[in-house]
Each structure stands twice: as structure tokens, then as C-alpha cells.
C-alpha positions in Angstrom: 0.3 -0.1 0.0 2.9 2.6 0.5 4.6 1.9 -2.5 1.4 2.7 -4.2 0.9 5.6 -2.2 4.3 7.0 -3.5 3.4 5.9 -7.5 -0.2 7.3 -7.8 1.1 11.0 -7.5 3.9 10.2 -10.2 1.3 8.3 -12.6 -0.6 11.4 -12.0 1.9 13.8 -13.6 3.0 11.8 -16.7 -0.7 11.2 -17.1 -1.3 14.9 -17.2 1.7 16.1 -18.7 0.5 18.1 -21.3 1.9 18.6 -25.7 3.3 21.8 -26.8 -0.2 22.5 -28.2 -2.2 21.9 -25.5 0.1 24.0 -23.7 0.1 27.1 -26.0 -3.5 26.9 -26.5 -4.3 26.5 -22.6 -2.9 29.8 -22.2 -4.7 32.5 -24.0 -1.6 35.1 -24.5 0.0 32.8 -27.2 -2.9 32.3 -28.9 -1.0 34.2 -31.9 2.3 31.8 -31.3 -0.5 28.7 -32.1 -2.2 30.3 -34.9 1.8 31.2 -36.3 2.6 27.4 -35.7 -0.7 26.0 -37.8 0.7 28.5 -40.6 4.3 26.5 -40.7 3.8 22.8 -40.3 7.7 21.8 -40.9 7.7 23.9 -37.9 5.7 23.2 -35.5 7.1 19.3 -36.6 10.7 19.7 -35.5 9.4 21.6 -32.1 6.5 18.3 -32.0 9.2 16.1 -32.0 11.8 17.7 -29.9 12.5 16.8 -26.4 14.6 18.8 -23.8 13.7 21.8 -25.1 12.6 25.4 -23.4 10.3 27.7 -25.6 10.6 31.2 -25.1 7.3 32.2 -26.1 6.7 36.0 -27.9 3.1 37.0 -26.4 0.0 37.8 -28.5 1.3 41.6 -28.6 4.6 41.0 -28.9 3.9 38.6 -32.0 2.2 41.5 -33.2 5.5 43.3 -33.7 6.9 41.4 -36.0 8.8 42.5 -38.8 7.0 41.9 -42.5 10.2 40.9 -44.2 11.2 38.2 -41.3 12.7 34.7 -41.7 9.8 33.8 -39.4 11.3 30.1 -39.1 14.6 31.1 -38.3 13.2 33.6 -36.1 10.9 31.4 -33.9 14.2 28.2 -34.1 16.0 32.0 -32.0 13.5 31.4 -29.6 14.1 27.5 -28.8 16.6 27.0 -26.1 18.5 23.6 -26.3 17.4 22.1 -23.2 14.8 22.4 -20.4 15.3 25.3 -18.1 13.2 26.2 -15.2 13.4 30.1 -14.1 15.3 28.8 -11.1 18.1 27.3 -13.6 19.4 31.4 -14.7 21.3 33.4 -12.0 22.4 37.0 -11.6 25.2 35.9 -13.7 25.3 35.5 -17.3 24.0 32.6 -19.1 24.6 31.9 -22.7 22.1 28.8 -24.1 22.0 27.6 -27.7 19.5 27.7 -29.7 17.6 25.7 -32.1 19.5 28.4 -34.7 21.8 25.9 -36.4 23.9 29.3 -38.3 27.4 30.2 -38.3 28.4 29.0 -34.7 28.6 25.7 -33.7 25.5 24.4 -31.4 23.9 27.4 -32.6 23.0 30.9 -32.2 22.7 31.8 -28.4 20.8 34.0 -26.6 22.3 36.2 -23.3 19.5 34.7 -20.1 20.2 37.2 -16.2 18.3 37.5 -13.7 18.3 41.6 -12.5 16.0 42.9 -10.0 14.0 39.2 -9.9 13.5 39.4 -13.4 14.4 36.7 -16.1 16.3 39.4 -18.8 16.7 38.3 -22.0 19.3 39.7 -24.5 19.4 42.3 -22.8 15.9 44.2 -22.7 13.6 41.4 -23.7 12.0 40.3 -19.6 9.9 36.9 -19.1 6.3 37.7 -18.4 5.0 34.6 -17.2 7.6 31.7 -16.3 7.8 27.8 -15.7 4.8 26.4 -18.0 5.2 22.5 -18.4 4.4 20.1 -22.1 5.5 16.9 -22.1 9.5 18.5 -23.7 10.3 20.4 -21.7 9.2 24.3 -20.7 7.5 27.0 -21.6 8.6 31.3 -20.9 6.5 33.6 -21.9 8.7 36.6 -23.2 7.8 40.7 -23.8 8.7 40.9 -26.8 9.9 39.3 -30.5 14.2 38.2 -30.2 15.8 39.2 -33.1 18.9 36.6 -34.4 22.4 38.1 -33.7 23.3 40.3 -37.3 26.1 39.8 -39.1 29.4 41.6 -38.1 28.7 44.8 -40.6 25.2 45.3 -39.1 26.3 45.6 -35.6 29.6 47.9 -35.8 27.2 50.0 -37.8 24.5 50.2 -35.0 26.8 50.8 -32.3 28.5 54.9 -32.7 31.5 54.0 -30.2 32.4 51.4 -33.1 32.5 53.4 -36.2 36.3 54.4 -36.5 36.5 49.7 -36.8 34.1 49.7 -39.1 35.1 52.1 -41.8 38.8 50.1 -40.5 37.6 47.3 -41.8 35.5 48.6 -44.7 38.7 50.7 -46.0 40.8 47.9 -45.8 37.9 45.2 -47.4 37.8 42.8 -44.5 34.2 43.3 -43.5 33.5 39.9 -46.1 36.3 37.9 -44.6 35.2 38.9 -41.0 31.5 38.1 -41.6 32.4 34.9 -43.8 34.4 33.2 -40.7 32.4 30.9 -38.1 33.1 30.6 -34.3 34.7 34.4 -33.9 35.6 36.2 -31.1 36.6 40.2 -31.8 38.4 42.7 -29.2 36.9 46.0 -30.9 38.4 49.0 -30.3 36.2 51.8 -29.4 36.7 54.9 -30.9 38.7 56.7 -28.0 41.1 54.3 -28.6 41.7 55.0 -32.4 41.3 58.8 -31.5 44.2 58.2 -28.6 46.7 57.3 -31.6 45.4 60.0 -34.1 48.1 61.9 -33.9 51.1 60.2 -35.3 51.9 60.1 -38.8 53.6 57.4 -41.0 52.4 55.3 -44.0 51.0 51.9 -44.4 50.1 49.4 -46.8 47.2 47.2 -47.4 49.4 43.7 -45.6 50.1 45.8 -43.2 46.2 47.1 -42.1 44.8 43.4 -42.2 47.7 42.4 -39.9 46.8 45.1 -37.3 43.1 44.3 -37.8 42.9 40.9 -38.0 45.1 40.7 -34.8 42.0 41.6 -32.9 39.8 38.7 -35.0 39.9 35.2 -32.6 38.7 32.1 -35.0 37.0 29.1 -33.5 36.9 30.3 -29.7 33.3 32.0 -29.0 34.5 34.1 -26.1 31.6 35.4 -24.1 32.4 36.7 -21.3 31.4 34.7 -18.4 34.0 31.8 -19.9 36.9 33.8 -20.4 39.5 33.0 -18.4 43.2 33.7 -18.1 44.3 32.1 -21.4 46.2 33.1 -24.2 44.1 33.0 -27.6 45.3 32.8 -31.2 44.4 35.2 -34.0 43.5 35.5 -37.6 46.9 37.7 -37.7 48.5 34.5 -36.4 49.8 36.1 -32.7 48.3 35.5 -29.6 46.6 37.7 -27.1 46.6 37.7 -23.5 43.4 37.2 -21.5 43.1 38.2 -17.7 40.5 38.3 -15.8 41.9 40.8 -12.8 40.3 40.1 -9.0 38.3 42.8 -9.7 36.9 40.6 -12.5 37.8 42.9 -15.0 39.0 41.1 -18.1 42.5 42.6 -19.6 43.6 41.6 -23.4 47.0 42.1 -23.6 47.0 45.7 -21.8 43.1 46.3 -23.1 40.1 46.4 -21.2 37.0 45.1 -21.7 34.5 48.5 -21.3 31.2 46.5 -23.1 30.9 42.7 -23.3 29.0 40.3 -25.7 28.2 41.9 -28.1 26.1 39.0 -29.5 26.5 38.9 -33.4 25.9 35.9 -36.1 29.4 34.3 -36.3 30.3 34.6 -32.9 30.6 37.7 -29.9 32.4 41.3 -30.2 33.5 42.4 -27.0 34.5 45.9 -27.0 38.1 47.9 -25.5 39.6 50.4 -24.5 42.9 50.4 -26.9 44.4 49.3 -30.1 46.3 46.0 -29.9 49.7 45.6 -31.9 50.8 42.0 -32.9 53.6 40.7 -31.3 52.7 42.2 -28.5 51.9 41.8 -25.0 50.5 45.7 -24.9 48.7 47.6 -26.4 48.1 51.3 -28.3 46.0 53.8 -26.6 48.1 56.9 -27.4 51.7 57.0 -24.9 50.3 53.9 -23.0 53.1 51.4 -21.9 52.8 47.8 -21.9 50.7 45.3 -20.6 50.8 43.2 -17.7 54.0 41.1 -18.7 55.2 43.1 -21.4 58.9 42.1 -22.4 59.8 45.0 -23.8 63.0 45.6 -21.5 64.2 42.6 -23.2 66.3 43.9 -25.7 67.6 41.1 -27.2 64.9 39.4 -28.0 62.6 42.4 -29.3 63.3 42.0 -33.3 63.0 38.0 -33.1 59.2 38.4 -31.1 58.2 40.4 -34.4 56.5 38.8 -37.1 58.2 39.4 -40.4 57.6 42.5 -41.6 56.5 43.7 -38.3 59.3 44.9 -36.6 58.1 46.4 -32.9 59.0 50.2 -34.7 56.8 49.5 -37.6 54.2 47.7 -35.7 53.8 51.8 -33.6 54.0 53.4 -36.8 51.4 51.0 -38.5 48.6 51.7 -36.1 49.2 55.2 -35.7 48.8 55.4 -39.1 45.8 52.9 -39.1 43.4 56.1 -37.2 45.2 58.7 -39.5 44.0 56.5 -42.2 40.4 56.6 -41.1 40.4 60.3 -41.2 42.1 60.6 -45.0 40.8 57.7 -46.5 43.1 54.6 -46.8 
């Protein structure tokens, strides 16, 4: 009798587990989403056969704001998280969760989830308005707005005022399409002040040198979301390494530059805004007359030339970065 008493609640729960369709129909604020899925049988079938998922379901009013030219199946896929996450799974520390939108990032595009003032927030400004609606494949959370999949890096830089100098540099060097074509990238993006601080120097710079400086800010093969960065070195597209250091205060340093804005999601990875321009083959960064970063080997004069890559002597490095800033003003 005792065993039977223990089994009854379990069996009752299994018997009453609702399907996705039943869960949507039971929530009046999800009728619009249910209607959209009826018009997209392939998406509905994919969701119906999925298991261990979390759906961030836009409310009726939110779904009404979706752009007319949006790729609706892709947008909806971006609202489905891989894994079953109840609201209690999230904390004040950012969590990056892969979605079923399988494009350009291994494991799928991610959403950023964090708890702020006791509210679960997604991608910074989208709130969970009703949490923890269970169904047989996982959990549904109703959210206040439609989530937009991360933009390509060109659009992301163009829409960020403090990165207009970098956007111009990449465009003038014909590197936008190159960077956009890479998968699984981390970009350490110098802000406008970083470029302005070296803008008083003179010098000429060839296309290859410009490309070397810019691609030293790009890592391929590692998507380094802020909460995952640790004390390590990462190889850049230029070929040299950048050193990542997390201070006791929690600041993330890249060589000698500080991450001032973390985790700008883009379609092929993530961008971190930094306050200085990085120099290839040096542990330092350039911010006007700033010194080398922690662990700089400037005092080892005998090894300096060997440390530089072919065609990039240390003096040329300083001139190259300075000339890049001048080129931004006068046009490459």
C-alpha cells in the first residue's frame, strides 16, 4: 500500500503531461503563436518531435510586432533553447544558451539570460512575463518581445556609435566580408577613443600591414562569451596570440586593453569592445603614449626583434597602428 501511495502522484503527473499544442492552447496570451505554428507545419513538426527544450514564447502583443520581412522560421528557431531550463536555472551571472537556430556558431546561435532585480531578462531588454509553463518536452516562458537573431558583424558595428572607427577601418581595408564569412569568432573591437588616442602620429601603412593590425583583433574557432573568459591565450587570425587576464576585480584584460562593453552578440560569434588598439606580436596595446600591458617584455631588448613577425618590426608596429588612425580620418 505504501509503494502504491508513492506511485500515484508520479503516475498522475505522467498522465497529465500536456503536449506543446495543449500548452499553447491553455494560455490565452499564446494564441497568436499557436496560429503561426499552424501556418508553419514544418516548424510545428520539428517542435513537436523535439525533447528537452525550452521555448521563449512571444506574447500575442509581442508577436504582432514582428517585421513583415522577417524569416519567421529562423526567428522562431531562435526562441527554442537546447535544454530544459526552468526560471530557477538562471542567476545574476550571465548564461549563454544555444538555440535551435543552427547558423555560423557551433551548437547554434545563443541567447543571453540573466536575472536582474528578480526578473529574468533575455538579450538585455526582453523580460519573462510568465515563467515555467510545463509541457511534455520541456518548459515554456512567455516573453515580452520577439527576439531578433544576432545581426552580422557589419550591421552590429554600424549600429554601435562607439565602433564607427573600426567599422570604417574594416570597410576601407575590404575586410568586412572576410570577417563576416568566418564562423565561431571572438572580436576584440577598439572603441572610437582608442583610435582617436593614436591619431596624432604620422606614417604610411600598406594594405598588408593594415590587415595584420585588424585581424589581430579577431579570434576564430573560439566564441569567448564574457562569463567564459579566463586567464588564457588565444590565437588570432593574424597568427599572433592575445593574452586574456581576468583581474581580482572581475575586469577582463586583453593584453593591455580593458573590455569596456562585453558580449555584443553577432551572427558568427561575439564582440567585446576594448579601450585600446592591440598591436600584433606584443603583450601591450596602443592607447596614445600608453605603456605595455602586464607581462610586457619591452625591457628584453635583445629578444624584441625576434618576437616580431616578418615585416612587423616593433617600431613599424607603433607606426602601423598610428597610421591606421590617420588613415581613418583621411581615407585609406
